[in-house]
C-alpha positions, 0 to 999 in steps of 0.5 A, spaced: 783 535 780 786 541 784 781 545 782 776 541 784 778 540 792 779 548 792 772 549 789 769 543 795 773 547 800 771 552 800 764 549 799 763 545 803 763 547 811 763 541 815 771 541 819 772 534 818 770 535 811 775 540 810 781 537 813 781 531 809 780 536 803 786 539 805 790 533 807 788 531 798 791 537 796 797 537 801 798 530 798 796 532 791 801 538 791 807 535 795 806 530 789 808 534 783 812 537 787 816 530 789 814 529 780 818 535 777 824 534 783 825 527 781 824 529 773 829 535 774 834 531 778 835 526 772 835 529 767 839 535 769 847 536 766 849 538 759 851 533 753 858 534 752 859 533 744 867 535 742 869 534 735 876 534 732 878 534 725 881 533 720 883 525 723 884 523 715 883 525 709 882 524 701 885 531 697 887 534 691 894 536 689 893 543 685 897 547 680 901 550 683 897 548 691 893 553 690 885 552 688 885 559 683 889 557 679 885 551 678 881 550 672 874 549 673 874 544 668 879 540 672 876 541 679 869 537 676 872 531 676 876 531 684 873 529 690 875 529 697 873 528 703 875 530 710 875 524 716 872 528 724 873 525 729 865 526 734 865 524 741 859 526 745 858 523 753 851 524 757 852 525 764 844 526 766 840 520 769 836 519 762 837 517 754 839 523 750 838 524 742 842 527 737 839 529 729 840 533 724 849 533 724 851 538 718 858 542 717 858 547 715 863 552 712 862 560 712 867 566 709 865 574 710 860 572 716 856 568 712 855 561 710 856 559 703 856 551 704 853 544 708 855 537 708 851 532 710 855 528 714 856 521 713 857 515 719 863 512 716 863 505 720 856 504 717 856 509 711 851 512 713 847 519 714 848 520 721 841 523 721 841 520 729 845 519 735 842 516 741 847 516 747 844 511 754 845 516 761 851 517 763 855 514 757 859 516 751 859 514 745 865 515 738 864 516 731 868 518 726 863 521 721 866 524 713 864 529 709 867 529 701 865 535 696 864 531 689 865 533 682 863 540 683 869 546 682 864 551 686 862 547 692 870 545 692 871 552 691 867 554 697 872 549 702 878 552 701 875 559 700 871 558 708 875 562 712 870 559 719 869 551 718 863 549 724 859 543 725 852 543 727 848 538 732 841 540 734 841 535 742 834 534 745 831 538 751 839 543 749 838 546 744 842 547 738 852 544 739 857 547 735 864 546 735 868 550 731 873 545 726 880 547 722 879 550 716 878 545 709 885 546 706 889 544 714 894 539 716 890 532 718 890 531 725 892 524 722 896 520 717 895 524 711 892 521 704 892 525 698 888 522 691 894 519 688 895 513 695 887 513 695 887 509 688 
């Protein structure tokens, strides 16, 4: 459309028609600028992502409180769970979507394990979270290691734990969490107490 108006401006030599074409060009360009500015103003601001862990846990007691002294056969029957309080605030004038949630465990700068969080309320995997415009959303999510001596050792031996999420239009955000063996923020529950 813009190209056709420019071509007509140079091909038509009648001053009255040229004035109309210039007016049309100005109107077209100003409408595009107005749309861009309006969209920019609606979508400005960054999503605030905050995660607090561990707010609850189901733990296991190991011999002498040291997982390295536990036998693999004993660990293969163990299930441990941690809960994370996730809060997302959207300051934008448009809704945003968050997806691809994961909790990663690293040792020596190398990722050794990634766990998928589940919503504690719905018990479904936390795949997608929509946050309405200018609102906040809070969720309690859980991650667990179940019947795997190798994974249990990896989570206990990790020197860095993070929760990651992808935010539409912003990329990936992450928040560091305490180590798997760190004390809880909330009331602690052992495996024996949970039964």
